[in-house]
All heavy atoms as TSV, in Angstrom:
chain	resi	resn	atom	element	x	y	z
A	1	MET	N	N	12.118	1.740	-15.184
A	1	MET	CA	C	12.516	1.814	-13.793
A	1	MET	C	C	12.089	3.160	-13.228
A	1	MET	O	O	12.327	4.196	-13.813
A	1	MET	CB	C	14.028	1.641	-13.684
A	1	MET	CG	C	14.509	1.568	-12.276
A	1	MET	SD	S	16.203	0.965	-12.306
A	1	MET	CE	C	16.763	1.593	-10.792
A	2	ARG	N	N	11.467	3.157	-12.090
A	2	ARG	CA	C	10.921	4.377	-11.513
A	2	ARG	C	C	11.928	5.124	-10.660
A	2	ARG	O	O	11.851	6.317	-10.513
A	2	ARG	CB	C	9.715	4.045	-10.654
A	2	ARG	CG	C	8.615	3.445	-11.457
A	2	ARG	CD	C	7.486	3.096	-10.567
A	2	ARG	NE	N	6.661	2.156	-11.308
A	2	ARG	CZ	C	5.648	1.541	-10.814
A	2	ARG	NH1	N	5.315	1.720	-9.579
A	2	ARG	NH2	N	4.949	0.713	-11.532
A	3	ARG	N	N	12.815	4.405	-10.043
A	3	ARG	CA	C	13.772	5.056	-9.159
A	3	ARG	C	C	14.625	6.018	-9.972
A	3	ARG	O	O	15.046	5.729	-11.065
A	3	ARG	CB	C	14.641	4.028	-8.460
A	3	ARG	CG	C	13.837	3.132	-7.559
A	3	ARG	CD	C	14.738	2.194	-6.783
A	3	ARG	NE	N	13.999	1.114	-6.173
A	3	ARG	CZ	C	13.306	1.217	-5.051
A	3	ARG	NH1	N	13.246	2.358	-4.431
A	3	ARG	NH2	N	12.675	0.182	-4.557
A	4	GLY	N	N	14.890	7.162	-9.406
A	4	GLY	CA	C	15.705	8.154	-10.074
A	4	GLY	C	C	14.921	9.112	-10.951
A	4	GLY	O	O	15.451	10.099	-11.403
A	5	LYS	N	N	13.656	8.823	-11.201
A	5	LYS	CA	C	12.818	9.721	-11.996
A	5	LYS	C	C	12.073	10.667	-11.071
A	5	LYS	O	O	11.508	10.246	-10.069
A	5	LYS	CB	C	11.795	8.933	-12.815
A	5	LYS	CG	C	12.368	8.186	-13.973
A	5	LYS	CD	C	11.246	7.595	-14.788
A	5	LYS	CE	C	11.788	6.874	-15.993
A	5	LYS	NZ	N	10.702	6.288	-16.775
A	6	LYS	N	N	12.061	11.938	-11.427
A	6	LYS	CA	C	11.317	12.910	-10.635
A	6	LYS	C	C	9.834	12.732	-10.934
A	6	LYS	O	O	9.417	12.629	-12.074
A	6	LYS	CB	C	11.759	14.323	-10.983
A	6	LYS	CG	C	11.049	15.383	-10.198
A	6	LYS	CD	C	12.000	16.463	-9.793
A	6	LYS	CE	C	11.281	17.602	-9.114
A	6	LYS	NZ	N	10.960	17.380	-7.755
A	7	ARG	N	N	9.053	12.669	-9.882
A	7	ARG	CA	C	7.605	12.522	-10.013
A	7	ARG	C	C	6.917	13.709	-9.358
A	7	ARG	O	O	7.443	14.313	-8.452
A	7	ARG	CB	C	7.141	11.253	-9.311
A	7	ARG	CG	C	7.600	10.003	-9.975
A	7	ARG	CD	C	6.775	8.851	-9.423
A	7	ARG	NE	N	7.107	7.643	-10.108
A	7	ARG	CZ	C	6.437	7.179	-11.155
A	7	ARG	NH1	N	5.408	7.822	-11.611
A	7	ARG	NH2	N	6.802	6.073	-11.735
A	8	GLU	N	N	5.698	13.958	-9.834
A	8	GLU	CA	C	4.873	14.949	-9.157
A	8	GLU	C	C	4.540	14.433	-7.769
A	8	GLU	O	O	4.437	13.230	-7.552
A	8	GLU	CB	C	3.565	15.164	-9.926
A	8	GLU	CG	C	3.710	15.934	-11.199
A	8	GLU	CD	C	2.365	16.215	-11.830
A	8	GLU	OE1	O	1.361	16.335	-11.088
A	8	GLU	OE2	O	2.321	16.307	-13.054
A	9	GLU	N	N	4.322	15.355	-6.851
A	9	GLU	CA	C	3.922	14.935	-5.512
A	9	GLU	C	C	2.537	14.309	-5.581
A	9	GLU	O	O	1.626	14.812	-6.217
A	9	GLU	CB	C	3.906	16.135	-4.565
A	9	GLU	CG	C	3.724	15.709	-3.139
A	9	GLU	CD	C	4.153	16.758	-2.153
A	9	GLU	OE1	O	5.044	17.538	-2.473
A	9	GLU	OE2	O	3.577	16.775	-1.069
A	10	SER	N	N	2.407	13.187	-4.895
A	10	SER	CA	C	1.153	12.434	-4.923
A	10	SER	C	C	0.061	13.155	-4.134
A	10	SER	O	O	0.309	13.747	-3.100
A	10	SER	CB	C	1.365	11.047	-4.314
A	10	SER	OG	O	0.154	10.338	-4.299
A	11	LYS	N	N	-1.137	13.051	-4.647
A	11	LYS	CA	C	-2.317	13.591	-3.964
A	11	LYS	C	C	-3.063	12.476	-3.232
A	11	LYS	O	O	-4.058	12.721	-2.574
A	11	LYS	CB	C	-3.261	14.252	-4.965
A	11	LYS	CG	C	-2.623	15.329	-5.806
A	11	LYS	CD	C	-2.351	16.577	-5.003
A	11	LYS	CE	C	-1.916	17.702	-5.912
A	11	LYS	NZ	N	-0.585	18.159	-5.712
A	12	VAL	N	N	-2.583	11.237	-3.374
A	12	VAL	CA	C	-3.248	10.075	-2.785
A	12	VAL	C	C	-2.630	9.796	-1.417
A	12	VAL	O	O	-1.440	9.497	-1.321
A	12	VAL	CB	C	-3.111	8.839	-3.694
A	12	VAL	CG1	C	-3.828	7.645	-3.090
A	12	VAL	CG2	C	-3.655	9.134	-5.083
A	13	PRO	N	N	-3.423	9.891	-0.357
A	13	PRO	CA	C	-2.880	9.653	0.986
A	13	PRO	C	C	-2.630	8.175	1.253
A	13	PRO	O	O	-3.318	7.308	0.716
A	13	PRO	CB	C	-3.978	10.182	1.908
A	13	PRO	CG	C	-5.232	10.004	1.118
A	13	PRO	CD	C	-4.840	10.221	-0.328
A	14	SER	N	N	-1.650	7.914	2.068
A	14	SER	CA	C	-1.364	6.541	2.478
A	14	SER	C	C	-2.475	6.050	3.404
A	14	SER	O	O	-2.974	6.807	4.241
A	14	SER	CB	C	-0.033	6.498	3.235
A	14	SER	OG	O	0.142	5.249	3.858
A	15	PRO	N	N	-2.843	4.773	3.302
A	15	PRO	CA	C	-3.858	4.225	4.201
A	15	PRO	C	C	-3.280	3.805	5.556
A	15	PRO	O	O	-3.999	3.266	6.388
A	15	PRO	CB	C	-4.381	3.011	3.426
A	15	PRO	CG	C	-3.205	2.560	2.623
A	15	PRO	CD	C	-2.478	3.831	2.245
A	16	CYS	N	N	-1.999	4.070	5.790
A	16	CYS	CA	C	-1.346	3.650	7.035
A	16	CYS	C	C	-2.032	4.284	8.248
A	16	CYS	O	O	-2.306	5.480	8.270
A	16	CYS	CB	C	0.124	4.052	7.015
A	16	CYS	SG	S	1.016	3.564	8.511
A	17	ILE	N	N	-2.328	3.437	9.250
A	17	ILE	CA	C	-2.916	3.938	10.493
A	17	ILE	C	C	-1.994	3.654	11.686
A	17	ILE	O	O	-2.419	3.668	12.827
A	17	ILE	CB	C	-4.322	3.342	10.743
A	17	ILE	CG1	C	-4.262	1.816	10.852
A	17	ILE	CG2	C	-5.299	3.795	9.650
A	17	ILE	CD1	C	-5.546	1.187	11.350
A	18	LYS	N	N	-0.720	3.376	11.380
A	18	LYS	CA	C	0.319	3.151	12.399
A	18	LYS	C	C	0.032	1.925	13.271
A	18	LYS	O	O	0.360	1.899	14.432
A	18	LYS	CB	C	0.505	4.396	13.270
A	18	LYS	CG	C	0.678	5.699	12.505
A	18	LYS	CD	C	2.096	5.886	12.080
A	18	LYS	CE	C	2.366	7.290	11.574
A	18	LYS	NZ	N	2.042	7.538	10.209
A	19	VAL	N	N	-0.633	0.919	12.687
A	19	VAL	CA	C	-0.851	-0.373	13.338
A	19	VAL	C	C	-0.214	-1.399	12.406
A	19	VAL	O	O	-0.879	-1.976	11.559
A	19	VAL	CB	C	-2.352	-0.670	13.539
A	19	VAL	CG1	C	-2.552	-2.039	14.155
A	19	VAL	CG2	C	-3.003	0.406	14.385
A	20	CYS	N	N	1.086	-1.568	12.534
A	20	CYS	CA	C	1.844	-2.387	11.582
A	20	CYS	C	C	2.063	-3.792	12.137
A	20	CYS	O	O	2.865	-3.988	13.042
A	20	CYS	CB	C	3.176	-1.727	11.277
A	20	CYS	SG	S	2.980	-0.052	10.639
A	21	SER	N	N	1.314	-4.738	11.592
A	21	SER	CA	C	1.410	-6.125	12.030
A	21	SER	C	C	0.827	-7.002	10.933
A	21	SER	O	O	-0.075	-6.583	10.211
A	21	SER	CB	C	0.617	-6.323	13.321
A	21	SER	OG	O	0.591	-7.676	13.687
A	22	TYR	N	N	1.340	-8.210	10.832
A	22	TYR	CA	C	0.835	-9.137	9.830
A	22	TYR	C	C	0.038	-10.271	10.427
A	22	TYR	O	O	-0.224	-11.256	9.778
A	22	TYR	CB	C	1.986	-9.663	8.965
A	22	TYR	CG	C	2.433	-8.609	7.993
A	22	TYR	CD1	C	3.412	-7.700	8.338
A	22	TYR	CD2	C	1.836	-8.490	6.752
A	22	TYR	CE1	C	3.791	-6.705	7.466
A	22	TYR	CE2	C	2.208	-7.493	5.868
A	22	TYR	CZ	C	3.190	-6.607	6.233
A	22	TYR	OH	O	3.562	-5.612	5.377
A	23	GLY	N	N	-0.395	-10.132	11.664
A	23	GLY	CA	C	-1.242	-11.138	12.275
A	23	GLY	C	C	-0.475	-12.378	12.680
A	23	GLY	O	O	0.718	-12.505	12.434
A	24	ASN	N	N	-1.167	-13.303	13.280
A	24	ASN	CA	C	-0.548	-14.504	13.819
A	24	ASN	C	C	-0.653	-15.719	12.911
A	24	ASN	O	O	0.050	-16.696	13.107
A	24	ASN	CB	C	-1.186	-14.850	15.175
A	24	ASN	CG	C	-0.940	-13.773	16.192
A	24	ASN	OD1	O	0.113	-13.159	16.198
A	24	ASN	ND2	N	-1.913	-13.529	17.051
A	25	GLU	N	N	-1.534	-15.671	11.930
A	25	GLU	CA	C	-1.723	-16.839	11.085
A	25	GLU	C	C	-0.536	-17.002	10.118
A	25	GLU	O	O	-0.018	-16.023	9.589
A	25	GLU	CB	C	-3.044	-16.788	10.320
A	25	GLU	CG	C	-3.244	-15.610	9.419
A	25	GLU	CD	C	-3.726	-14.347	10.115
A	25	GLU	OE1	O	-4.099	-14.377	11.294
A	25	GLU	OE2	O	-3.705	-13.303	9.455
A	26	PRO	N	N	-0.111	-18.218	9.896
A	26	PRO	CA	C	1.007	-18.466	8.977
A	26	PRO	C	C	0.672	-17.969	7.573
A	26	PRO	O	O	-0.441	-18.128	7.094
A	26	PRO	CB	C	1.147	-19.986	8.983
A	26	PRO	CG	C	0.444	-20.448	10.204
A	26	PRO	CD	C	-0.614	-19.440	10.504
A	27	GLY	N	N	1.616	-17.342	6.944
A	27	GLY	CA	C	1.419	-16.860	5.578
A	27	GLY	C	C	0.589	-15.604	5.465
A	27	GLY	O	O	0.149	-15.263	4.367
A	28	ALA	N	N	0.358	-14.890	6.568
A	28	ALA	CA	C	-0.414	-13.649	6.510
A	28	ALA	C	C	0.268	-12.691	5.530
A	28	ALA	O	O	1.446	-12.420	5.641
A	28	ALA	CB	C	-0.530	-13.021	7.889
A	29	MET	N	N	-0.500	-12.214	4.560
A	29	MET	CA	C	0.071	-11.394	3.500
A	29	MET	C	C	-0.215	-9.906	3.661
A	29	MET	O	O	0.464	-9.089	3.057
A	29	MET	CB	C	-0.474	-11.835	2.147
A	29	MET	CG	C	-0.026	-13.205	1.733
A	29	MET	SD	S	-0.705	-13.687	0.115
A	29	MET	CE	C	-0.149	-12.345	-0.921
A	30	TYR	N	N	-1.231	-9.558	4.424
A	30	TYR	CA	C	-1.672	-8.170	4.489
A	30	TYR	C	C	-1.492	-7.596	5.883
A	30	TYR	O	O	-1.767	-8.264	6.879
A	30	TYR	CB	C	-3.146	-8.058	4.068
A	30	TYR	CG	C	-3.371	-8.517	2.655
A	30	TYR	CD1	C	-3.837	-9.789	2.379
A	30	TYR	CD2	C	-3.081	-7.669	1.600
A	30	TYR	CE1	C	-4.025	-10.213	1.073
A	30	TYR	CE2	C	-3.273	-8.084	0.286
A	30	TYR	CZ	C	-3.732	-9.350	0.036
A	30	TYR	OH	O	-3.910	-9.766	-1.259
A	31	CYS	N	N	-1.072	-6.336	5.949
A	31	CYS	CA	C	-0.932	-5.638	7.226
A	31	CYS	C	C	-2.301	-5.533	7.893
A	31	CYS	O	O	-3.298	-5.198	7.237
A	31	CYS	CB	C	-0.346	-4.251	6.980
A	31	CYS	SG	S	-0.281	-3.216	8.454
A	32	VAL	N	N	-2.348	-5.796	9.168
A	32	VAL	CA	C	-3.596	-5.719	9.925
A	32	VAL	C	C	-4.153	-4.292	9.903
A	32	VAL	O	O	-5.360	-4.084	9.828
A	32	VAL	CB	C	-3.373	-6.190	11.383
A	32	VAL	CG1	C	-4.596	-5.935	12.243
A	32	VAL	CG2	C	-2.991	-7.664	11.412
A	33	GLY	N	N	-3.272	-3.298	9.931
A	33	GLY	CA	C	-3.714	-1.901	9.985
A	33	GLY	C	C	-4.188	-1.351	8.656
A	33	GLY	O	O	-5.307	-0.876	8.523
A	34	CYS	N	N	-3.339	-1.413	7.629
A	34	CYS	CA	C	-3.657	-0.749	6.356
A	34	CYS	C	C	-4.122	-1.689	5.255
A	34	CYS	O	O	-4.559	-1.238	4.207
A	34	CYS	CB	C	-2.459	0.060	5.871
A	34	CYS	SG	S	-1.051	-0.935	5.339
A	35	LYS	N	N	-3.991	-2.993	5.466
A	35	LYS	CA	C	-4.423	-4.015	4.506
A	35	LYS	C	C	-3.582	-4.059	3.230
A	35	LYS	O	O	-4.006	-4.594	2.218
A	35	LYS	CB	C	-5.905	-3.847	4.113
A	35	LYS	CG	C	-6.851	-3.699	5.276
A	35	LYS	CD	C	-6.812	-4.890	6.193
A	35	LYS	CE	C	-7.893	-4.765	7.248
A	35	LYS	NZ	N	-7.497	-5.210	8.543
A	36	ARG	N	N	-2.366	-3.497	3.277
A	36	ARG	CA	C	-1.463	-3.576	2.131
A	36	ARG	C	C	-0.461	-4.710	2.340
A	36	ARG	O	O	-0.181	-5.098	3.458
A	36	ARG	CB	C	-0.687	-2.269	1.941
A	36	ARG	CG	C	-1.554	-1.098	1.539
A	36	ARG	CD	C	-0.746	0.160	1.394
A	36	ARG	NE	N	-0.268	0.605	2.706
A	36	ARG	CZ	C	0.625	1.556	2.900
A	36	ARG	NH1	N	1.166	2.184	1.868
A	36	ARG	NH2	N	0.993	1.900	4.127
A	37	THR	N	N	0.093	-5.202	1.243
A	37	THR	CA	C	1.165	-6.182	1.326
A	37	THR	C	C	2.460	-5.461	1.684
A	37	THR	O	O	2.555	-4.234	1.560
A	37	THR	CB	C	1.376	-6.911	-0.016
A	37	THR	OG1	O	1.857	-5.972	-0.980
A	37	THR	CG2	C	0.098	-7.583	-0.499
A	38	SER	N	N	3.463	-6.226	2.079
A	38	SER	CA	C	4.751	-5.598	2.402
A	38	SER	C	C	5.346	-4.920	1.171
A	38	SER	O	O	5.979	-3.859	1.284
A	38	SER	CB	C	5.729	-6.623	2.975
A	38	SER	OG	O	5.979	-7.643	2.042
A	39	VAL	N	N	5.130	-5.465	-0.004
A	39	VAL	CA	C	5.627	-4.848	-1.241
A	39	VAL	C	C	4.897	-3.530	-1.500
A	39	VAL	O	O	5.514	-2.520	-1.850
A	39	VAL	CB	C	5.476	-5.811	-2.442
A	39	VAL	CG1	C	5.812	-5.108	-3.749
A	39	VAL	CG2	C	6.346	-7.038	-2.247
A	40	GLU	N	N	3.588	-3.520	-1.326
A	40	GLU	CA	C	2.823	-2.287	-1.533
A	40	GLU	C	C	3.263	-1.203	-0.557
A	40	GLU	O	O	3.380	-0.029	-0.938
A	40	GLU	CB	C	1.329	-2.556	-1.379
A	40	GLU	CG	C	0.756	-3.407	-2.496
A	40	GLU	CD	C	-0.649	-3.898	-2.233
A	40	GLU	OE1	O	-1.097	-3.930	-1.065
A	40	GLU	OE2	O	-1.310	-4.282	-3.219
A	41	ILE	N	N	3.517	-1.583	0.678
A	41	ILE	CA	C	3.977	-0.621	1.678
A	41	ILE	C	C	5.344	-0.067	1.283
A	41	ILE	O	O	5.560	1.143	1.280
A	41	ILE	CB	C	4.031	-1.271	3.080
A	41	ILE	CG1	C	2.617	-1.592	3.558
A	41	ILE	CG2	C	4.759	-0.374	4.081
A	41	ILE	CD1	C	2.555	-2.500	4.774
A	42	ARG	N	N	6.252	-0.965	0.940
A	42	ARG	CA	C	7.617	-0.556	0.592
A	42	ARG	C	C	7.637	0.327	-0.653
A	42	ARG	O	O	8.383	1.307	-0.724
A	42	ARG	CB	C	8.480	-1.798	0.366
A	42	ARG	CG	C	9.936	-1.475	0.062
A	42	ARG	CD	C	10.758	-2.701	-0.261
A	42	ARG	NE	N	10.355	-3.243	-1.551
A	42	ARG	CZ	C	9.957	-4.495	-1.760
A	42	ARG	NH1	N	9.929	-5.370	-0.776
A	42	ARG	NH2	N	9.607	-4.902	-2.958
A	43	GLU	N	N	6.818	0.009	-1.645
A	43	GLU	CA	C	6.841	0.715	-2.923
A	43	GLU	C	C	5.915	1.931	-2.980
A	43	GLU	O	O	5.922	2.660	-3.969
A	43	GLU	CB	C	6.477	-0.260	-4.052
A	43	GLU	CG	C	7.412	-1.446	-4.173
A	43	GLU	CD	C	8.802	-1.064	-4.667
A	43	GLU	OE1	O	8.894	-0.218	-5.574
A	43	GLU	OE2	O	9.784	-1.597	-4.139
A	44	TRP	N	N	5.121	2.161	-1.939
A	44	TRP	CA	C	4.104	3.226	-1.955
A	44	TRP	C	C	4.671	4.564	-2.424
A	44	TRP	O	O	4.061	5.261	-3.230
A	44	TRP	CB	C	3.480	3.379	-0.572
A	44	TRP	CG	C	2.287	4.289	-0.559
A	44	TRP	CD1	C	2.258	5.596	-0.187
A	44	TRP	CD2	C	0.949	3.956	-0.949
A	44	TRP	NE1	N	0.985	6.106	-0.308
A	44	TRP	CE2	C	0.170	5.106	-0.781
A	44	TRP	CE3	C	0.349	2.796	-1.417
A	44	TRP	CZ2	C	-1.188	5.133	-1.067
A	44	TRP	CZ3	C	-1.008	2.828	-1.697
A	44	TRP	CH2	C	-1.756	3.980	-1.526
A	45	ILE	N	N	5.834	4.910	-1.959
A	45	ILE	CA	C	6.436	6.210	-2.268
A	45	ILE	C	C	6.733	6.381	-3.757
A	45	ILE	O	O	6.757	7.504	-4.265
A	45	ILE	CB	C	7.704	6.448	-1.410
A	45	ILE	CG1	C	8.169	7.887	-1.497
A	45	ILE	CG2	C	8.823	5.512	-1.805
A	45	ILE	CD1	C	7.436	8.798	-0.587
A	46	ILE	N	N	6.922	5.284	-4.484
A	46	ILE	CA	C	7.260	5.398	-5.903
A	46	ILE	C	C	6.126	4.971	-6.836
A	46	ILE	O	O	6.256	5.049	-8.049
A	46	ILE	CB	C	8.546	4.606	-6.249
A	46	ILE	CG1	C	8.369	3.132	-5.988
A	46	ILE	CG2	C	9.746	5.179	-5.532
A	46	ILE	CD1	C	9.492	2.263	-6.533
A	47	LEU	N	N	4.997	4.552	-6.279
A	47	LEU	CA	C	3.857	4.179	-7.113
A	47	LEU	C	C	3.212	5.414	-7.723
A	47	LEU	O	O	3.238	6.504	-7.145
A	47	LEU	CB	C	2.803	3.428	-6.291
A	47	LEU	CG	C	3.197	2.067	-5.736
A	47	LEU	CD1	C	2.088	1.522	-4.845
A	47	LEU	CD2	C	3.521	1.097	-6.847
A	48	THR	N	N	2.609	5.241	-8.876
A	48	THR	CA	C	1.843	6.326	-9.481
A	48	THR	C	C	0.542	6.495	-8.701
A	48	THR	O	O	0.111	5.583	-7.977
A	48	THR	CB	C	1.506	6.016	-10.952
A	48	THR	OG1	O	0.632	4.878	-10.992
A	48	THR	CG2	C	2.762	5.762	-11.773
A	49	ASP	N	N	-0.102	7.628	-8.871
A	49	ASP	CA	C	-1.386	7.837	-8.210
A	49	ASP	C	C	-2.405	6.792	-8.671
A	49	ASP	O	O	-3.209	6.313	-7.876
A	49	ASP	CB	C	-1.924	9.244	-8.466
A	49	ASP	CG	C	-1.243	10.295	-7.601
A	49	ASP	OD1	O	-0.404	9.934	-6.750
A	49	ASP	OD2	O	-1.552	11.488	-7.767
A	50	GLU	N	N	-2.351	6.416	-9.940
A	50	GLU	CA	C	-3.272	5.399	-10.452
A	50	GLU	C	C	-3.050	4.065	-9.739
A	50	GLU	O	O	-4.009	3.396	-9.341
A	50	GLU	CB	C	-3.086	5.227	-11.952
A	50	GLU	CG	C	-4.027	4.207	-12.556
A	50	GLU	CD	C	-3.860	4.044	-14.055
A	50	GLU	OE1	O	-3.050	4.764	-14.672
A	50	GLU	OE2	O	-4.546	3.174	-14.605
A	51	GLU	N	N	-1.801	3.680	-9.552
A	51	GLU	CA	C	-1.499	2.433	-8.849
A	51	GLU	C	C	-1.961	2.498	-7.391
A	51	GLU	O	O	-2.515	1.530	-6.866
A	51	GLU	CB	C	0.000	2.134	-8.911
A	51	GLU	CG	C	0.474	1.771	-10.307
A	51	GLU	CD	C	1.983	1.761	-10.443
A	51	GLU	OE1	O	2.665	2.643	-9.867
A	51	GLU	OE2	O	2.485	0.871	-11.146
A	52	LYS	N	N	-1.747	3.639	-6.761
A	52	LYS	CA	C	-2.190	3.817	-5.372
A	52	LYS	C	C	-3.710	3.716	-5.277
A	52	LYS	O	O	-4.244	3.069	-4.368
A	52	LYS	CB	C	-1.724	5.165	-4.827
A	52	LYS	CG	C	-0.232	5.231	-4.616
A	52	LYS	CD	C	0.174	6.613	-4.168
A	52	LYS	CE	C	1.676	6.711	-3.988
A	52	LYS	NZ	N	2.082	8.047	-3.546
A	53	LEU	N	N	-4.404	4.346	-6.210
A	53	LEU	CA	C	-5.868	4.297	-6.206
A	53	LEU	C	C	-6.376	2.873	-6.421
A	53	LEU	O	O	-7.384	2.479	-5.828
A	53	LEU	CB	C	-6.436	5.250	-7.258
A	53	LEU	CG	C	-6.258	6.738	-6.939
A	53	LEU	CD1	C	-6.634	7.591	-8.144
A	53	LEU	CD2	C	-7.039	7.141	-5.706
A	54	ASN	N	N	-5.680	2.095	-7.243
A	54	ASN	CA	C	-6.058	0.691	-7.443
A	54	ASN	C	C	-5.913	-0.095	-6.145
A	54	ASN	O	O	-6.763	-0.931	-5.827
A	54	ASN	CB	C	-5.210	0.052	-8.543
A	54	ASN	CG	C	-5.596	0.526	-9.922
A	54	ASN	OD1	O	-6.711	0.969	-10.149
A	54	ASN	ND2	N	-4.656	0.447	-10.847
A	55	ILE	N	N	-4.862	0.157	-5.392
A	55	ILE	CA	C	-4.662	-0.510	-4.109
A	55	ILE	C	C	-5.760	-0.105	-3.132
A	55	ILE	O	O	-6.351	-0.947	-2.447
A	55	ILE	CB	C	-3.268	-0.202	-3.537
A	55	ILE	CG1	C	-2.185	-0.857	-4.400
A	55	ILE	CG2	C	-3.155	-0.659	-2.074
A	55	ILE	CD1	C	-0.771	-0.387	-4.099
A	56	LEU	N	N	-6.064	1.188	-3.067
A	56	LEU	CA	C	-7.119	1.667	-2.165
A	56	LEU	C	C	-8.471	1.072	-2.549
A	56	LEU	O	O	-9.279	0.747	-1.675
A	56	LEU	CB	C	-7.173	3.193	-2.165
A	56	LEU	CG	C	-5.948	3.897	-1.575
A	56	LEU	CD1	C	-6.090	5.413	-1.715
A	56	LEU	CD2	C	-5.732	3.507	-0.126
A	57	LYS	N	N	-8.709	0.899	-3.843
A	57	LYS	CA	C	-9.968	0.285	-4.304
A	57	LYS	C	C	-10.041	-1.166	-3.845
A	57	LYS	O	O	-11.080	-1.625	-3.359
A	57	LYS	CB	C	-10.050	0.380	-5.827
A	57	LYS	CG	C	-11.199	-0.376	-6.468
A	57	LYS	CD	C	-12.430	0.461	-6.534
A	57	LYS	CE	C	-13.486	-0.168	-7.422
A	57	LYS	NZ	N	-14.420	-1.013	-6.717
A	58	ARG	N	N	-8.932	-1.903	-3.987
A	58	ARG	CA	C	-8.898	-3.304	-3.538
A	58	ARG	C	C	-9.199	-3.382	-2.046
A	58	ARG	O	O	-9.989	-4.213	-1.607
A	58	ARG	CB	C	-7.520	-3.931	-3.815
A	58	ARG	CG	C	-7.394	-5.337	-3.269
A	58	ARG	CD	C	-6.001	-5.903	-3.366
A	58	ARG	NE	N	-4.943	-5.119	-2.779
A	58	ARG	CZ	C	-4.689	-5.033	-1.445
A	58	ARG	NH1	N	-5.447	-5.657	-0.585
A	58	ARG	NH2	N	-3.687	-4.304	-1.007
A	59	ILE	N	N	-8.610	-2.474	-1.279
A	59	ILE	CA	C	-8.830	-2.471	0.167
A	59	ILE	C	C	-10.286	-2.147	0.482
A	59	ILE	O	O	-10.924	-2.833	1.284
A	59	ILE	CB	C	-7.888	-1.449	0.847
A	59	ILE	CG1	C	-6.433	-1.933	0.724
A	59	ILE	CG2	C	-8.270	-1.236	2.311
A	59	ILE	CD1	C	-5.404	-0.873	1.094
A	60	SER	N	N	-10.837	-1.130	-0.185
A	60	SER	CA	C	-12.235	-0.748	0.110
A	60	SER	C	C	-13.215	-1.839	-0.335
A	60	SER	O	O	-14.290	-1.961	0.230
A	60	SER	CB	C	-12.579	0.591	-0.552
A	60	SER	OG	O	-12.667	0.464	-1.947
A	61	ASP	N	N	-12.828	-2.631	-1.322
A	61	ASP	CA	C	-13.667	-3.742	-1.777
A	61	ASP	C	C	-13.532	-4.964	-0.870
A	61	ASP	O	O	-14.215	-5.984	-1.078
A	61	ASP	CB	C	-13.307	-4.146	-3.201
A	61	ASP	CG	C	-13.765	-3.125	-4.238
A	61	ASP	OD1	O	-14.562	-2.231	-3.906
A	61	ASP	OD2	O	-13.309	-3.229	-5.392
A	62	GLY	N	N	-12.660	-4.871	0.138
A	62	GLY	CA	C	-12.486	-5.965	1.085
A	62	GLY	C	C	-11.673	-7.129	0.538
A	62	GLY	O	O	-11.766	-8.248	1.033
A	63	LEU	N	N	-10.883	-6.882	-0.491
A	63	LEU	CA	C	-10.102	-7.955	-1.124
A	63	LEU	C	C	-8.707	-8.030	-0.501
A	63	LEU	O	O	-7.718	-7.629	-1.105
A	63	LEU	CB	C	-10.016	-7.716	-2.628
A	63	LEU	CG	C	-11.363	-7.639	-3.339
A	63	LEU	CD1	C	-11.182	-7.274	-4.803
A	63	LEU	CD2	C	-12.116	-8.944	-3.190
A	64	TYR	N	N	-8.660	-8.543	0.691
A	64	TYR	CA	C	-7.401	-8.751	1.393
A	64	TYR	C	C	-7.502	-9.969	2.256
A	64	TYR	O	O	-8.548	-10.575	2.381
A	64	TYR	CB	C	-7.000	-7.537	2.223
A	64	TYR	CG	C	-8.100	-6.972	3.083
A	64	TYR	CD1	C	-8.328	-7.493	4.351
A	64	TYR	CD2	C	-8.908	-5.955	2.626
A	64	TYR	CE1	C	-9.352	-6.987	5.150
A	64	TYR	CE2	C	-9.923	-5.452	3.412
A	64	TYR	CZ	C	-10.135	-5.962	4.664
A	64	TYR	OH	O	-11.139	-5.458	5.451
């Protein structure tokens, strides 16, 4: 469990661009602005840098 554990401050910036919306199509899973799922957005603060980099790689590869 990650909560309650002290972590080093992350060097990985959030991809948030302050355009928070999930689009109009039913079942839209990814934010229109940052291309993260709601779980990825919610958990970003407690993810490891490696996990964050994996998410950024998925986004840059266009897998959303």
